[in-house]
N, C-alpha and C positions, 0 to 999 in steps of 0.2 A: 737835194737831200731833204726829204720830207721827214719831219719829226713826227713820230706817232704820239698822240695824246694818250696818256695813261689815265684811265677812268679811276676816279677816287672811289674807294669802297666806303660804305656807310657802316655805322656801328652795328646795325642789325645784320649786315652781311658777314661781319667778322665774328659775331657771337655764335657760338654753337648752342643748340638747344640741349638742355639737360635731360630731356625726355626722349625716349625711344620713339620712332615714327608710329608704331602701333599704339603706344600709350597716348601720344599726342592726338591721334585719330579718334580714339575712344573719348578723350576729353572734349574734343570739338563736337563730336556726335552728341554727347550729353548736354553740352551748352546749347546746341541747336534744339534739342528736345525741350529744354526749359523755355525757349522762346516760343515754341509752338505750344498751344494749349487751348483748352476750351474756354472761349471768351465768357460764355454764360456762367460757367463754374467760377471763373475769376471774379465776376461781378457779385455772385452770391457770397463768395468768401469775403470779399471786401465789405459788403453790407453787414454780414455777421460780425466781422471784426470791429467795424465802426460802432455798432450797437454795444458789443461787449466792452469796448474801451470807454464808452460814455456812461455805462452803468457803474455804480459804486465809485463815482469820482469824489474826491475829498472836497472839491470845489463845486459850486453851482454852475460854473461855466463848462460848456461842452468842448471836447476836442474837435468834434465835427459838427458844424451847424446843421440843423434840420434842413433837408431838401424841401424846397417849396416849389 
């Protein structure tokens, strides 16, 4: 008489997604698109933001030290 082991289910397996499969797929696609990007554009944007944030500071201290 072999007892069969019942596999326990995890919370993730018992929870139902509130999203429809098509909507979930669109969201995942959009998130993937955010991860892909032009690295050069991101570097230029970050350089611009660093400069803009360090201008007009009420303190003499910079948020971002100068790159040496």
